[in-house]
All heavy atoms as an XYZ file, in Angstrom:
783
protein
N       5.816     23.841      3.870
C       4.895     23.086      3.059
C       5.615     21.946      2.370
O       6.720     22.152      1.837
C       4.264     23.995      1.971
C       3.129     24.823      2.473
S       2.070     25.265      1.099
C       2.146     27.017      1.220
N       4.980     20.787      2.296
C       5.581     19.686      1.582
C       5.675     19.964      0.081
O       4.859     20.712     -0.463
C       4.621     18.498      1.828
C       3.803     18.905      3.010
C       3.748     20.415      2.980
N       6.619     19.346     -0.553
C       6.815     19.463     -2.019
C       6.333     18.138     -2.657
O       6.757     17.060     -2.269
C       8.291     19.699     -2.388
C       8.766     20.994     -1.727
C       8.462     19.731     -3.902
C       8.062     22.245     -2.181
N       5.457     18.283     -3.616
C       4.949     17.175     -4.409
C       5.607     17.219     -5.774
O       5.518     18.245     -6.481
C       3.416     17.327     -4.546
C       2.703     16.370     -5.517
C       2.923     14.907     -5.102
C       1.214     16.692     -5.554
N       6.278     16.131     -6.175
C       6.923     16.047     -7.454
C       6.177     15.055     -8.328
O       5.826     13.921     -7.886
C       8.367     15.565     -7.316
C       9.246     16.523     -6.561
C      10.654     15.969     -6.453
C      11.512     16.858     -5.555
N      12.842     16.278     -5.357
N       5.934     15.459     -9.577
C       5.287     14.598    -10.573
C       6.078     14.837    -11.858
O       6.015     15.920    -12.424
C       3.804     14.963    -10.783
C       3.175     13.995    -11.773
C       3.073     14.910     -9.448
N       6.816     13.838    -12.307
C       7.635     14.034    -13.497
C       8.680     15.101    -13.244
O       9.353     15.084    -12.227
N       8.744     16.095    -14.115
C       9.720     17.170    -13.922
C       9.100     18.419    -13.284
O       9.711     19.476    -13.224
C      10.365     17.553    -15.273
C       9.373     18.009    -16.321
O       8.143     17.985    -16.050
O       9.812     18.412    -17.422
N       7.874     18.273    -12.763
C       7.164     19.359    -12.102
C       7.254     19.197    -10.587
O       7.188     18.056    -10.102
C       5.714     19.439    -12.532
C       5.525     19.657    -14.003
C       4.066     19.623    -14.373
O       3.321     18.748    -13.953
N       3.647     20.600    -15.181
N       7.279     20.266     -9.854
C       7.257     20.267     -8.387
C       6.305     21.336     -7.926
O       6.234     22.420     -8.497
C       8.636     20.571     -7.809
O       9.527     19.533     -8.117
N       5.522     20.993     -6.881
C       4.540     21.918     -6.350
C       4.602     21.952     -4.842
O       4.770     20.888     -4.197
C       3.108     21.450     -6.710
C       2.924     21.026     -8.135
C       2.885     19.689     -8.460
C       2.790     21.969     -9.135
C       2.686     19.293     -9.790
C       2.617     21.582    -10.452
C       2.566     20.233    -10.770
N       4.475     23.122     -4.257
C       4.314     23.219     -2.808
C       2.827     22.929     -2.521
O       1.948     23.469     -3.164
C       4.711     24.601     -2.312
N       2.576     22.050     -1.555
C       1.224     21.647     -1.247
C       0.964     21.861      0.253
O       1.822     21.557      1.066
C       1.055     20.127     -1.553
C      -0.313     19.642     -1.183
C       1.322     19.872     -3.054
N      -0.194     22.396      0.573
C      -0.553     22.580      1.968
C      -0.567     21.229      2.664
O      -1.180     20.274      2.157
C      -1.902     23.260      2.074
C      -2.257     23.606      3.506
C      -3.546     24.408      3.613
O      -3.842     25.184      2.676
O      -4.212     24.278      4.627
N       0.119     21.137      3.781
C       0.175     19.857      4.522
C      -1.230     19.392      4.876
O      -2.071     20.166      5.282
C       0.990     20.051      5.804
C       1.209     18.726      6.533
C       2.146     18.901      7.733
O       2.911     19.885      7.779
O       2.121     18.008      8.591
N      -1.471     18.101      4.620
C      -2.767     17.506      4.906
C      -3.730     17.475      3.731
O      -4.807     16.951      3.827
N      -3.298     18.030      2.571
C      -4.140     17.995      1.376
C      -4.239     16.593      0.838
O      -3.268     15.866      0.775
C      -3.547     18.913      0.315
O      -3.473     20.244      0.795
C      -4.371     18.892     -0.985
N      -5.459     16.201      0.457
C      -5.657     14.905     -0.154
C      -4.846     14.862     -1.443
O      -4.904     15.797     -2.260
C      -7.151     14.705     -0.411
C      -7.530     13.238     -0.631
C      -9.022     13.080     -0.820
C      -9.711     12.966      0.512
N     -11.119     12.538      0.345
N      -4.068     13.818     -1.667
C      -3.161     13.757     -2.797
C      -3.874     13.923     -4.143
O      -3.412     14.659     -5.005
C      -2.359     12.459     -2.781
C      -1.416     12.245     -3.967
C      -0.376     13.360     -4.066
C      -0.703     10.877     -3.836
N      -4.989     13.293     -4.313
C      -5.712     13.397     -5.590
C      -6.096     14.827     -5.887
O      -6.034     15.294     -7.023
C      -6.952     12.467     -5.639
C      -8.060     12.895     -4.697
C      -7.484     12.319     -7.043
N      -6.466     15.608     -4.865
C      -6.819     17.004     -5.078
C      -5.606     17.857     -5.359
O      -5.665     18.772     -6.199
C      -7.579     17.536     -3.853
C      -8.921     16.886     -3.581
C      -9.522     17.400     -2.304
C      -9.844     17.013     -4.763
N      -4.477     17.563     -4.714
C      -3.245     18.280     -4.984
C      -2.833     18.058     -6.446
O      -2.436     19.020     -7.130
C      -2.145     17.829     -4.050
N      -2.947     16.839     -6.911
C      -2.627     16.550     -8.295
C      -3.554     17.260     -9.269
O      -3.100     17.944    -10.190
C      -2.679     15.029     -8.543
C      -1.637     14.194     -7.802
C      -1.995     12.700     -7.883
C      -0.268     14.464     -8.343
N      -4.837     17.144     -9.048
C      -5.815     17.775     -9.921
C      -5.688     19.303     -9.918
O      -5.716     19.943    -10.965
C      -7.215     17.363     -9.515
C      -8.266     17.874    -10.508
C      -9.629     17.333    -10.215
O     -10.298     17.868     -9.328
O     -10.061     16.384    -10.924
N      -5.503     19.856     -8.750
C      -5.396     21.321     -8.656
C      -4.159     21.886     -9.341
O      -4.121     23.081     -9.644
C      -5.416     21.757     -7.181
C      -6.777     21.557     -6.533
O      -7.779     21.298     -7.268
O      -6.858     21.665     -5.295
N      -3.158     21.031     -9.580
C      -1.948     21.483    -10.252
C      -1.897     20.989    -11.706
O      -0.867     20.973    -12.363
C      -0.709     21.074     -9.481
C      -0.522     21.871     -8.240
N      -1.014     21.443     -7.018
C       0.026     23.077     -8.020
C      -0.730     22.381     -6.092
N      -0.127     23.381     -6.720
N      -3.055     20.569    -12.233
C      -3.164     20.221    -13.635
C      -2.586     18.885    -14.013
O      -2.325     18.613    -15.199
N      -2.356     17.999    -13.041
C      -1.800     16.677    -13.354
C      -2.916     15.779    -13.887
O      -3.998     15.733    -13.306
C      -1.131     16.062    -12.081
C      -0.669     14.658    -12.359
C       0.043     16.939    -11.615
N      -2.647     15.092    -14.946
C      -3.566     14.218    -15.632
C      -3.734     12.927    -14.808
O      -2.841     12.100    -14.755
C      -3.009     13.902    -17.006
C      -3.896     13.076    -17.903
O      -5.105     12.897    -17.555
O      -3.411     12.620    -18.942
N      -4.933     12.788    -14.169
C      -5.184     11.601    -13.343
C      -6.678     11.334    -13.289
O      -7.489     12.257    -13.343
C      -4.630     11.756    -11.904
C      -4.755     10.438    -11.129
C      -5.285     12.911    -11.158
C      -3.919     10.376     -9.876
N      -7.019     10.060    -13.272
C      -8.413      9.636    -13.116
C      -8.777      9.559    -11.642
O      -7.899      9.356    -10.782
C      -8.624      8.237    -13.750
C      -8.559      8.146    -15.261
C      -8.612      6.692    -15.680
C      -9.687      8.940    -15.898
N     -10.085      9.652    -11.391
C     -10.626      9.414    -10.029
C     -12.126      9.121    -10.238
O     -13.006      9.843     -9.794
C     -10.396     10.590     -9.086
C     -10.621     11.931     -9.725
N     -11.879     12.437    -10.000
C      -9.744     12.853    -10.153
C     -11.760     13.633    -10.562
N     -10.471     13.905    -10.707
N     -12.389      8.012    -10.895
C     -13.727      7.710    -11.399
C     -14.791      7.590    -10.334
O     -15.945      7.894    -10.565
C     -13.669      6.394    -12.211
C     -12.781      6.460    -13.436
C     -13.366      7.214    -14.599
N     -14.626      6.619    -14.960
C     -15.631      7.318    -15.500
N     -15.528      8.578    -15.698
N     -16.739      6.719    -15.799
N     -14.446      7.113     -9.120
C     -15.461      6.919     -8.088
C     -15.629      8.163     -7.200
O     -16.326      8.135     -6.202
C     -15.190      5.676     -7.254
S     -13.805      5.825     -6.113
N     -14.950      9.233     -7.563
C     -15.080     10.457     -6.760
C     -14.385     10.439     -5.451
O     -14.741     11.173     -4.513
N     -13.352      9.620     -5.331
C     -12.567      9.595     -4.093
C     -13.109      8.702     -2.981
O     -12.813      8.910     -1.806
N     -13.893      7.683     -3.364
C     -14.529      6.804     -2.369
C     -13.868      5.460     -2.197
O     -14.477      4.549     -1.617
C     -15.998      6.674     -2.719
C     -16.745      7.952     -2.604
O     -16.762      8.540     -1.510
N     -17.307      8.422     -3.706
N     -12.656      5.275     -2.719
C     -11.902      4.013     -2.552
C     -12.677      2.807     -3.099
O     -12.750      1.773     -2.474
C     -11.512      3.782     -1.090
N     -13.264      2.989     -4.292
C     -13.994      1.875     -4.886
C     -13.436      1.433     -6.236
O     -13.594      0.275     -6.616
C     -15.452      2.247     -5.076
C     -16.198      2.298     -3.756
C     -17.674      2.453     -4.037
N     -17.934      3.780     -4.578
C     -18.892      4.532     -4.203
N     -19.730      4.140     -3.272
N     -19.072      5.720     -4.736
N     -12.748      2.342     -6.961
C     -12.445      1.988     -8.351
C     -10.932      1.788     -8.610
O     -10.590      1.153     -9.597
C     -12.974      3.075     -9.301
S     -12.138      4.664     -9.144
N     -10.084      2.346     -7.831
C      -8.603      2.288     -7.946
C      -8.048      3.025     -9.179
O      -6.889      2.865     -9.491
C      -8.023      0.847     -7.911
O      -8.302      0.154     -9.087
C      -8.531      0.069     -6.682
N      -8.868      3.846     -9.837
C      -8.339      4.542    -11.027
C      -7.396      5.681    -10.644
O      -6.674      6.179    -11.495
C      -9.486      5.116    -11.901
O     -10.250      6.020    -11.158
C     -10.326      3.970    -12.473
N      -7.381      6.077     -9.386
C      -6.508      7.204     -8.958
C      -5.147      6.690     -8.440
O      -4.426      7.415     -7.751
C      -7.186      7.999     -7.861
S      -7.389      7.141     -6.296
N      -4.813      5.455     -8.784
C      -3.519      4.880     -8.310
C      -2.337      5.684     -8.763
O      -2.294      6.188     -9.881
C      -3.372      3.465     -8.866
C      -4.212      2.436     -8.197
C      -4.073      1.108     -8.895
N      -4.765      1.250    -10.167
C      -4.666      0.398    -11.180
N      -3.880     -0.652    -11.086
N      -5.320      0.587    -12.292
N      -1.375      5.790     -7.841
C      -0.099      6.391     -8.153
C       1.000      5.453     -7.649
O       0.803      4.658     -6.750
C       0.094      7.770     -7.468
C      -0.943      8.773     -7.985
C       0.056      7.665     -5.959
N       2.141      5.571     -8.311
C       3.326      4.839     -7.853
C       4.154      5.874     -7.046
O       4.438      6.974     -7.536
C       4.146      4.345     -9.018
C       5.423      3.637     -8.557
C       6.262      3.134     -9.739
O       5.895      3.388    -10.913
O       7.293      2.500     -9.456
N       4.495      5.520     -5.820
C       5.326      6.363     -5.008
C       6.780      6.122     -5.378
O       7.290      5.026     -5.212
C       5.102      6.118     -3.496
C       6.012      7.012     -2.673
C       3.641      6.319     -3.129
N       7.412      7.143     -5.928
C       8.814      7.049     -6.391
C       9.792      7.450     -5.289
O      10.874      6.886     -5.215
C       9.012      7.919     -7.645
C       8.080      7.621     -8.794
C       8.277      8.667     -9.894
C       8.261      6.228     -9.321
N       9.437      8.433     -4.498
C      10.240      8.915     -3.373
C       9.309      9.378     -2.275
O       8.252      9.903     -2.561
C      11.127     10.084     -3.781
C      12.187      9.774     -4.787
C      12.902     11.064     -5.211
O      12.948     12.055     -4.417
O      13.443     11.104     -6.305
N       9.723      9.211     -1.040
C       8.942      9.710      0.080
C       8.005      8.657      0.626
O       8.049      7.478      0.275
N       7.126      9.109      1.518
C       6.210      8.192      2.236
C       4.859      8.863      2.365
O       4.759     10.042      2.712
C       6.785      7.905      3.594
C       5.989      6.906      4.387
O       5.131      6.209      3.816
O       6.175      6.821      5.624
N       3.800      8.111      2.066
C       2.472      8.618      2.217
C       1.742      8.058      3.438
O       0.545      8.145      3.565
C       1.632      8.306      0.932
C       2.023      9.094     -0.289
C       1.338      8.568     -1.519
C       1.759     10.587     -0.078
N       2.520      7.503      4.367
C       1.945      7.022      5.620
C       1.322      5.633      5.467
O       1.401      5.026      4.407
N       0.750      5.157      6.543
C       0.209      3.813      6.533
C      -1.043      3.695      5.662
O      -1.740      4.689      5.408
C      -0.156      3.570      8.007
C      -0.312      4.916      8.602
C       0.593      5.823      7.834
N      -1.312      2.505      5.200
C      -2.484      2.197      4.401
C      -3.656      2.068      5.350
O      -3.649      1.253      6.275
C      -2.282      0.926      3.584
C      -1.160      1.129      2.573
C      -3.573      0.523      2.876
C      -0.711     -0.103      1.827
N      -4.707      2.896      5.142
C      -5.897      2.851      5.969
C      -6.836      1.707      5.608
O      -6.642      1.027      4.607
N      -7.868      1.556      6.396
C      -8.814      0.463      6.237
C      -9.524      0.443      4.895
O      -9.597     -0.585      4.210
C      -9.831      0.531      7.358
C     -10.722     -0.676      7.417
C     -11.689     -0.636      8.622
O     -11.273     -0.145      9.699
O     -12.834     -1.051      8.450
N     -10.017      1.604      4.460
C     -10.732      1.667      3.159
C      -9.802      1.350      2.005
O     -10.159      0.581      1.109
C     -11.357      3.046      2.948
N      -8.597      1.912      2.057
C      -7.620      1.642      0.996
C      -7.217      0.180      0.976
O      -7.132     -0.453     -0.059
C      -6.396      2.541      1.165
C      -5.391      2.413      0.018
C      -4.171      3.292      0.148
O      -4.001      3.941      1.185
O      -3.409      3.307     -0.815
N      -6.982     -0.376      2.156
C      -6.581     -1.772      2.272
C      -7.650     -2.708      1.698
O      -7.341     -3.668      1.014
C      -6.279     -2.149      3.718
N      -8.918     -2.385      1.975
C     -10.000     -3.230      1.493
C     -10.063     -3.307     -0.003
O     -10.144     -4.409     -0.594
N     -10.011     -2.161     -0.713
C     -10.073     -2.159     -2.149
C      -8.791     -2.693     -2.773
O      -8.824     -3.384     -3.801
C     -10.477     -0.783     -2.748
C     -10.843     -0.885     -4.239
C      -9.378      0.233     -2.542
C     -12.034     -1.659     -4.552
N      -7.657     -2.435     -2.140
C      -6.381     -2.991     -2.660
C      -6.452     -4.506     -2.621
O      -6.076     -5.164     -3.590
C      -5.217     -2.492     -1.798
C      -4.834     -1.043     -2.028
C      -3.818     -0.556     -0.989
N      -2.683     -1.445     -0.913
C      -1.534     -1.254     -1.611
N      -1.414     -0.224     -2.392
N      -0.550     -2.122     -1.483
N      -6.945     -5.059     -1.527
C      -7.067     -6.530     -1.425
C      -8.035     -7.062     -2.460
O      -7.775     -8.078     -3.113
C      -7.482     -6.931     -0.010
C      -6.401     -6.707      0.986
O      -5.210     -6.639      0.691
N      -6.768     -6.569      2.252
N      -9.164     -6.407     -2.612
C     -10.213     -6.848     -3.562
C      -9.685     -6.809     -4.996
O     -10.058     -7.685     -5.803
C     -11.452     -5.986     -3.426
N      -8.842     -5.849     -5.328
C      -8.296     -5.704     -6.678
C      -6.949     -6.388     -6.857
O      -6.377     -6.329     -7.932
C      -8.160     -4.206     -7.053
C      -9.480     -3.467     -7.056
C     -10.265     -3.726     -8.299
C     -11.469     -2.813     -8.326
N     -12.114     -2.792     -9.632
N      -6.422     -6.991     -5.823
C      -5.168     -7.748     -5.913
C      -3.925     -6.842     -6.000
O      -2.920     -7.250     -6.568
N      -4.010     -5.638     -5.469
C      -2.852     -4.718     -5.475
C      -1.997     -5.023     -4.271
O      -2.408     -4.783     -3.133
C      -3.303     -3.231     -5.453
C      -4.194     -2.968     -6.685
C      -2.088     -2.317     -5.405
C      -4.905     -1.636     -6.622
N      -0.793     -5.559     -4.509
C       0.052     -5.974     -3.416
C       1.321     -5.132     -3.269
O       1.962     -5.135     -2.214
C       0.478     -7.466     -3.572
O       1.141     -7.590     -4.841
C      -0.727     -8.359     -3.520
N       1.666     -4.372     -4.301
C       2.891     -3.527     -4.250
C       2.645     -2.365     -3.300
O       1.730     -1.559     -3.501
C       3.197     -3.009     -5.671
C       4.484     -2.230     -5.754
O       4.975     -1.711     -4.749
O       5.009     -2.139     -6.881
N       3.446     -2.276     -2.254
C       3.293     -1.213     -1.257
C       3.581      0.173     -1.822
O       3.231      1.179     -1.176
C       4.129     -1.504     -0.030
C       3.637     -2.696      0.751
C       4.410     -2.941      2.004
O       5.165     -2.105      2.472
O       4.232     -4.060      2.563
N       4.257      0.278     -2.950
C       4.533      1.567     -3.578
C       3.381      2.073     -4.447
O       3.457      3.158     -4.995
C       5.823      1.508     -4.441
C       7.049      1.405     -3.557
O       7.084      1.934     -2.469
N       8.024      0.673     -4.026
N       2.345      1.291     -4.597
C       1.152      1.681     -5.300
C       0.115      2.094     -4.283
O      -0.277      1.291     -3.400
C       0.605      0.539     -6.194
C       1.656      0.033     -7.154
C      -0.669      1.015     -6.943
C       2.231      1.032     -8.118
N      -0.332      3.350     -4.388
C      -1.258      3.888     -3.396
C      -2.454      4.557     -4.135
O      -2.344      4.947     -5.285
C      -0.585      4.948     -2.512
C       0.581      4.425     -1.712
C       0.191      3.377     -0.684
N      -0.788      3.846      0.278
C      -0.505      4.474      1.415
N       0.766      4.697      1.760
N      -1.494      4.865      2.224
N      -3.571      4.643     -3.444
C      -4.742      5.333     -3.948
C      -4.681      6.788     -3.558
O      -4.714      7.114     -2.361
C      -6.035      4.699     -3.425
C      -6.259      3.261     -3.726
C      -7.624      2.820     -3.200
C      -6.114      2.956     -5.196
N      -4.536      7.682     -4.536
C      -4.334      9.082     -4.214
C      -5.552      9.708     -3.523
O      -5.424     10.739     -2.865
C      -3.974      9.857     -5.480
O      -5.030      9.867     -6.402
N      -6.687      9.067     -3.626
C      -7.904      9.596     -2.921
C      -7.910      9.260     -1.459
O      -8.719      9.794     -0.715
C      -9.177      9.090     -3.578
S      -9.559      7.352     -3.280
N      -7.016      8.385     -1.025
C      -7.061      7.909      0.362
C      -5.876      8.342      1.187
O      -5.754      7.968      2.357
C      -7.163      6.388      0.362
C      -8.448      5.854     -0.232
C      -9.666      6.372      0.531
O      -9.774      6.155      1.730
N     -10.570      7.067     -0.169
N      -4.972      9.128      0.621
C      -3.798      9.588      1.358
C      -3.705     11.099      1.321
O      -4.215     11.765      0.421
C      -2.497      8.932      0.804
C      -2.493      7.444      1.001
C      -2.306      9.284     -0.673
N      -3.027     11.620      2.306
C      -2.827     13.054      2.418
C      -1.330     13.366      2.369
O      -0.542     12.562      2.850
C      -3.426     13.589      3.700
C      -4.959     13.353      3.687
C      -5.674     14.088      4.771
N      -7.107     13.859      4.646
C      -7.944     14.651      3.992
N      -7.489     15.730      3.392
N      -9.246     14.383      3.954
N      -0.992     14.470      1.762
C       0.409     14.870      1.629
C       0.827     15.514      2.950
O       0.296     16.529      3.363
C       0.585     15.852      0.474
C       2.060     16.269      0.338
C       0.075     15.292     -0.845
N       1.780     14.859      3.631
C       2.273     15.384      4.933
C       3.800     15.601      4.899
O       4.316     16.201      5.814
C       1.881     14.459      6.095
C       0.360     14.413      6.257
C       2.437     13.065      5.881
N       4.441     15.160      3.838
C       5.888     15.294      3.699
C       6.203     15.298      2.198
O       5.348     14.966      1.385
C       6.629     14.167      4.410
N       7.436     15.658      1.854
C       7.836     15.656      0.440
C       7.621     14.263     -0.136
O       7.954     13.246      0.506
C       9.304     16.033      0.321
C       9.580     17.469      0.717
O       8.629     18.225      0.974
O      10.761     17.848      0.761
N       7.106     14.224     -1.365
C       6.820     12.948     -2.018
C       6.901     13.138     -3.531
O       6.553     14.216     -4.056
C       5.457     12.380     -1.574
C       4.315     13.257     -2.021
C       5.268     10.954     -2.037
N       7.346     12.099     -4.237
C       7.335     12.076     -5.697
C       6.463     10.919     -6.128
O       6.631      9.804     -5.623
C       8.739     11.924     -6.235
N       5.538     11.172     -7.042
C       4.617     10.126     -7.478
C       4.457     10.140     -8.978
O       4.784     11.136     -9.633
C       3.229     10.308     -6.823
C       3.290     10.188     -5.325
C       2.535     11.585     -7.241
N       3.962      9.029     -9.510
C       3.651      8.897    -10.926
C       2.229      8.345    -11.043
O       1.933      7.257    -10.587
C       4.624      7.923    -11.584
C       4.315      7.617    -13.020
C       5.236      6.578    -13.560
C       4.852      6.185    -14.990
N       5.608      5.062    -15.491
N       1.311      9.100    -11.636
C      -0.063      8.610    -11.838
C       0.000      7.403    -12.781
O       0.706      7.397    -13.780
C      -0.785      9.789    -12.509
C      -0.024     10.991    -12.085
C       1.407     10.528    -12.029
N      -0.783      6.366    -12.470
C      -0.747      5.162    -13.257
C      -1.906      5.084    -14.289
O      -1.794      4.371    -15.264
C      -0.794      3.933    -12.344
C       0.442      3.801    -11.451
C       0.318      2.552    -10.573
C       1.713      3.759    -12.258
N      -2.999      5.790    -14.033
C      -4.116      5.837    -14.985
C      -4.438      7.298    -15.218
O      -4.654      8.041    -14.281
C      -5.328      5.095    -14.448
C      -5.086      3.601    -14.262
S      -6.596      2.733    -13.824
C      -7.420      2.731    -15.398
N      -4.452      7.668    -16.483
C      -4.680      9.060    -16.812
C      -5.826      9.250    -17.810
O      -6.180      8.297    -18.548
C      -3.421      9.703    -17.438
O      -3.132      9.087    -18.673
C      -2.205      9.590    -16.491
N      -6.390     10.427    -17.822
C      -7.456     10.745    -18.751
C      -6.940     10.637    -20.177
O      -7.581     10.027    -21.026
C      -7.988     12.169    -18.466
C      -8.972     12.603    -19.542
C      -8.604     12.257    -17.072
N      -5.779     11.194    -20.465
C      -5.241     11.210    -21.801
C      -4.932      9.809    -22.331
O      -5.101      9.561    -23.516
C      -4.031     12.129    -21.915
O      -2.996     11.655    -21.092
N      -4.499      8.916    -21.457
C      -4.191      7.548    -21.910
C      -5.417      6.682    -22.088
O      -5.435      5.807    -22.947
C      -3.212      6.873    -20.960
C      -1.810      7.465    -21.007
C      -0.876      6.841    -20.000
O      -1.351      6.151    -19.069
O       0.323      7.080    -20.108
N      -6.448      6.886    -21.267
C      -7.609      6.016    -21.308
C      -8.769      6.591    -22.135
O      -9.623      5.869    -22.572
C      -8.162      5.772    -19.882
O      -8.602      7.023    -19.342
C      -7.081      5.131    -19.013
N      -8.772      7.942    -22.305
C      -9.905      8.586    -22.985
C     -11.147      8.648    -22.128
O     -12.223      9.048    -22.609
N     -11.065      8.287    -20.875
C     -12.201      8.289    -19.965
C     -12.374      9.681    -19.325
O     -11.437     10.455    -19.242
C     -11.979      7.282    -18.852
C     -11.840      5.838    -19.329
S     -11.310      4.741    -18.024
C     -12.828      4.507    -17.161
N     -13.600      9.958    -18.889
C     -13.878     11.105    -18.120
C     -13.159     10.976    -16.763
O     -13.173      9.851    -16.201
C     -15.382     11.245    -17.899
C     -15.779     12.441    -17.061
O     -15.730     13.553    -17.616
O     -16.115     12.264    -15.876
N     -12.534     12.002    -16.204
C     -11.788     11.827    -14.964
C     -12.653     11.375    -13.781
O     -12.170     10.686    -12.890
C     -11.186     13.218    -14.696
C     -11.898     14.149    -15.552
C     -12.474     13.369    -16.706
N     -13.936     11.759    -13.760
C     -14.775     11.399    -12.617
C     -15.115     12.632    -11.820
O     -14.504     13.702    -11.978
N     -16.078     12.493    -10.927
C     -16.484     13.579    -10.045
C     -15.331     14.018     -9.132
O     -14.592     13.150     -8.609
C     -17.663     13.149     -9.197
C     -18.162     14.165     -8.240
C     -19.359     13.624     -7.433
O     -19.990     12.656     -7.818
N     -19.629     14.293     -6.352
N     -15.158     15.308     -8.906
C     -14.100     15.807     -8.039
C     -14.303     15.208     -6.620
O     -15.332     15.340     -6.010
C     -14.118     17.321     -8.001
C     -12.996     17.862     -7.121
C     -12.937     19.398     -7.232
N     -12.056     19.964     -6.259
C     -10.731     20.094     -6.435
N     -10.182     19.693     -7.560
N      -9.983     20.659     -5.482
N     -13.242     14.598     -6.090
C     -13.313     14.053     -4.741
C     -13.510     15.154     -3.700
O     -13.081     16.294     -3.900
C     -11.957     13.377     -4.556
C     -11.517     13.039     -5.929
C     -11.996     14.205     -6.773
N     -14.113     14.827     -2.614
C     -14.294     15.747     -1.486
C     -12.946     15.908     -0.762
O     -12.122     15.007     -0.715
C     -15.318     15.221     -0.494
C     -16.724     15.156     -1.079
C     -17.252     16.504     -1.464
O     -17.182     17.451     -0.708
N     -17.776     16.622     -2.696
N     -12.718     17.092     -0.170
C     -11.431     17.340      0.567
C     -11.247     16.418      1.761
O     -12.081     15.803      2.273
C     -11.573     18.774      1.016
C     -12.655     19.391      0.180
C     -13.532     18.289     -0.270
């Protein structure tokens, strides 16, 4: 199983799990306001180590629309954990005071 690192925490994650769900299921503070539909970009993470694979069409479209050009910034609702990776959530419930949003579909 791949290892997901967030800060000083590490979790074993079933290969193929959507990153946003892996984060939420392990109690990581992260927003996902559009429910995992690649519309809002609130589930952005910075990839510190590892690789989350190529950027898909839906992710590329919203990244372009929002002007996100850094390849280390990914939408956690649009990627799956397939190998060890370390990430840092960029928008959190505790920092924004916002409701996290509807739980994304697997």
